[in-house]
N, C-alpha and C positions, 0 to 999 in steps of 0.2 A: 308595917316596917319596909318590906320589900317593895310594896306599891309606892310608899313615900319616896324612896330613893330613886325608883324608876321615873317618877314624875319629875324629880329634880334633874336627872340626866336629860330627860326629854326637853325640859325647859331651856337649859343652857345650850343644848345642841341646836335647837331651833334658833336661838338667839345668835349663836356663832355663824350659822349658815345664812340667815337672812341678811345680817349686816354686822360685821365685826365692829364691836363698840371701841371707843377710844382707849388707847393703851395708857394706863395710869401707874401701874406698878413698875418696879425696876426692870430694866431691859434683860430679857432672858435669852436672847440670841447669842450664838457663839459657843464657846467651849468645843466639845467634841461631838455635838449634835448638829443637825441641819439648822442653819439660822432661819429665824422666823421673819416673814415680811407680809404685809397686807396687800391683797389684790387691789388693783386700781378701782375695781367696781365697788369696793367697800366704802368709797367716799362718794358723796353726792347723791345718796339715796333720796327718794321723795320724802317730803316731811311726814306724811302719814306712815311710811315704813319706819322712819326713825321713832315715831311716837309709839308704834307697836313694840319696837325693840326696847324702848324705855319701860313700857309696862311689863314686858317679859322679864327684863333684868330685875325690876322691882319684885316680881313674883319669886324669882330665883333667890333673892336675898331673904325674903320672908320664909321661904322653905328651908334655907340654910339655917336660919335662926331656930326653927323648930327641930331640925336634925341635930344641931349642936347640943341641944338639951339631952339628947339620947346617947351621946358619946360618953364612954366610961372606960376606966382602966381595966386591963386584962388581969385576971386573978393570978396568973402565973408570972407576970412581970408588969408592975403597975406604971412603968415608964411607957408602956405601949398601950394605945387606945384603939377601941373599936366601937362600932355602932350596934352590933347584934350580940347574941351569944357567940361563944367561940367554938365554931364547928367548921368542917372542911368542905361542906357541900354548897350548892348554888345559893340557897336561901340565906346563907351566912357570909359568903365571900363577895357575891355579886353586889349586895347593898353597900358593902364597905368600899369596894373599888369604884363603884359608881358615885358614891358620895365624895370620895377623894377627888375624882375628876371634876365634879361640880364645884367643890370648894376651890380647887386650883384655878378653875375658870374665873371665879369671882375674884380671887386674889390677884390674877394677872390682868384682867380686862375690866373696862367699864368704870362708871362713876360710882365707886364703892361708897356705901352709906353705912358707917359704923353703927348708927342707931337702929337700922333695919336688921343688920346681921346679928348685932349684939356684942360683937368684939371688934377690935381694930384689925386692920389688915396684918399688922405685925404679929398680933396674938393669934389670928387665924392660921398663919403659917407655922409659927413656933409651937403653939400649944394644941393644935388639932391636926393639921395636914401632915406634918412631919412625924409625929407619933403614930398616926394611923397608917402611914406608908411603912414605917418600920415594923409595925405588927404584921402587915401583909407580906413584907419581904421575909421576915423571920419565919413565918409559918408556911411558906411555900415549899415545894419540893426541893428547891435550891437553898432553902434556909436551914436554920439550926435547931428549930423546935417544932413540935407537932402542935396543932390546935388542941383545945381541951377535950375534943372527942378522940384523941389519940392518933389522929391522921394529919398529914400535911396536905394542903390543897395543891391542885395542879394535875396535869396529864389527864384531865377529865373531858367529857364530851363538850363542855362549854367553857372550860377554864381559859382557853385562848381569848375568848370575849371578855372575861373578867380582867385578864392581865392587860389587854389592850387599853382598857380605861385607866388602869394605873399608869401605863406607860405614856399614854397621850397626855394625861394630866400632868405628868412629870415633865414632859417636853415643854409645856406652857410656862413652867416656872423653874427651868433647869438650873440656871446659875444661882438661884436662891436656895437650892437644896444642898445639904451637907454632902460631903464626898462619899460617905458610906452609904447614904440613901441612893445617890446616883448609881454607884456600883451595884447595889442590891437590885434596883429597878432593871438595870441592864441584864443582870443574870436571869431574872424572872422572864423578861421579854424575850431574850435570846433562846432560853429553854423552850418556851412555848412555841416560838416561831419555827425552831429547828424540827419540830415534830412533823411539820407539813411539807418539808422539802422533798421527802421521798414518798410520803403518803399520797395515795390517789384520791381525788374527790369522789364521794359516793353520789349515786343517783337513784331516785325513786319518784314515780309519778303518783301511783295510787296510794291513798290513805295517809301516807306520811312522807311528804316531800323532804328532801335534804337541802332544799334551797337556803333556808335560813342558816343552817349549820355551815355550809360552804361560804356563805356571805360573811358570817361572823369570824370564821377562821381566816378569811382574807385580811381582816383588820390588823391582826397581830403582825403579819408580814409587812404591812405598810408602816406600822409603828416602829418595828425593828429597824427599818431603814431610816426613820426620822432620828432615832436615838443613836444609832451606830453607823453613820454613813461611810466611815472609813474601815469598817470591818470587812475582812476578806470574804465573808459570807453574803455580803450585800447583793452581788449579781444573782445568786441563787434565790435569795429572798424576793427580789424584784421579779424574776422569772416566774416563780411559782405563785406570786401574788396575782399575776394576770390569769394564771390557770384557775385558781380557786374563785376569783371574782367572776370570771366568764362562765364557769361551770355552774354557778348558782341558779341561773334563770334561762337555761337552754330548753328548747321545745323539740319534739320529734322532728319537725320540719327543718330544724337547723342542721341535721345530718346532711342536707343537700345544699346548705347555704354557701354562696360564693363570696360572702362579705369578707373584707379584709379589715381587721381590727388590730392596730398596733403591730402590724407585720404578721399577724396570725390569721390564717384562713379558717373561718369558723368550722367548716366541714372537716377540715384536716384535724382539728382539735377535738371534734365531737366524740364523746365516749358514752353519752347517755343524756337523758332529759330529766328535769325536775318539775316541769309544768306542762300543761296541755297546750295544744296549738292555739287555743282560743284565749291564751294568757291567764288562765285560772290555774290554781294549784290546790292541792289537798293536804290538810294536816289535821290531826285529831280525828281522822276518819270523815272529815267534811270538807266542802269547798270553804276555805277559810280566808276571808279578807284580811284578818290580822297578819297572817303569814304572807299573803300577797304583798303586804307593805314592807316586807323585810328587804327588798331591794335597797331600802334606805340604809341598811347596814353597809353594804359594799359601796354604794354611791357616796356614803359619808366620807370615804377615804379620799374623795376628790378634794376636800378641804386641805388634806395633808399636802397635796400637790400644789394647789393654788397658793397656799401659805408659805411655800418654799420656792416659788418661782418656776415650778416644773409644769410641763404640759399635762393636763388631766387626761388619763388614758381613755380612748374611745370605748374600751372594754367595759367600763363602768356604766355606760349608758345603754348597752346592748339589750334590747327587748323591754327596757324600762317604760318607754312611752306607751306601749301596748298594755302593760300591767296597770300603769297609772290611769289610763283612760277607762279601764275596767273598774278600778276602784271608785271612780266617780259615781258609778251606778249602784254601788254598795253603800254610799255615804248618806248620812243624815245631816240635817242643817247644823247641828252642833259639832260636826266633825267626827262623830262616832260612826260605827259601821253597822249595817244591817247584816245579820247572819242568817241567810235563807235556809240553811240546813240545821239550824239550832246552835247552841253554844254551851260548851261544858266548863267555861270560865264564868266570871261574874257577868251578869247581864249588861251592866253599865261599867265600862272601864275608862281609863284615861284615853283621850282621843289620839288616834294615830294619823289621821289625814293631815293635820297641820304639820307634823314632823315629816311626813312624806312630801308634802308640798314644799316645805322649807328646803329640803334637799333637792327637790326638782328644780328649785330656783337657782341652784348652782349653774 
């Protein structure tokens, strides 16, 4: 289940990054969110790139068809839908927010094929996306009901990552969402974003890097700005966004760096490192190429900037090329990774190199 939804999110993310497909759903720009626009480079891609995009979009639709068969009513309120059992932890919230984002992407973009997905676009929104969003809003810390395990989700080590998927998916289809859903999503996103305004990014090199945590926590700050650009908290969100994004992949050598990024001198900002000077990092007690690829989490925020006509921060690319070049040495022909120190997850996982390469293409 969790793997299925992760694959779905990976598919639509790569698709959006490589070549934004034609807009066919109703216009969602405007309202009180940042208006959406497509970068000029999204047009005129080579034929072979467009062909890959078509194949990826087709795969996303088929994956959606499979996932929709798993969606069911919540036993506490049958008007609300979810993909998993109702619990407040990662393995139950993350698949739901990821699936909502993926379905919102299909609803908003591309040459939607009703026969592939199994439902019409109108049905996808009304009968699946909105009821799933309402479940997530209702059971969050800012909501009115606990999940079936007696706890509300949120304020957790990874909950900002889950919430950013709900928020970004909502941004894609904003004006088609009911007002109560818009307000609920804003509450969730603002609550999770505000946690990181005063909190300091953690650092650790040996055994358990904090790189991926800082990178995914940066996402919620970017999404908060997308959804609430007129909020008085925006300047703080934007400022700490750069702090969390830059902190993710600093090396000990950066303590002496004179580089200027978005007006920030790296050495002045430096408070610790999350990877070695050779651009490797450790997690699960090993040198871990899977976690080395998590710069794609923070760099993925570049799409938020390019799709709103803003300059992409230099901070998002700092040290990325060194990590990416390293990952090529860890890569197998199918896009999977070699784990030289062993692996405590499944031996064969969904490939990460394509996702990383897609984001590098920005």
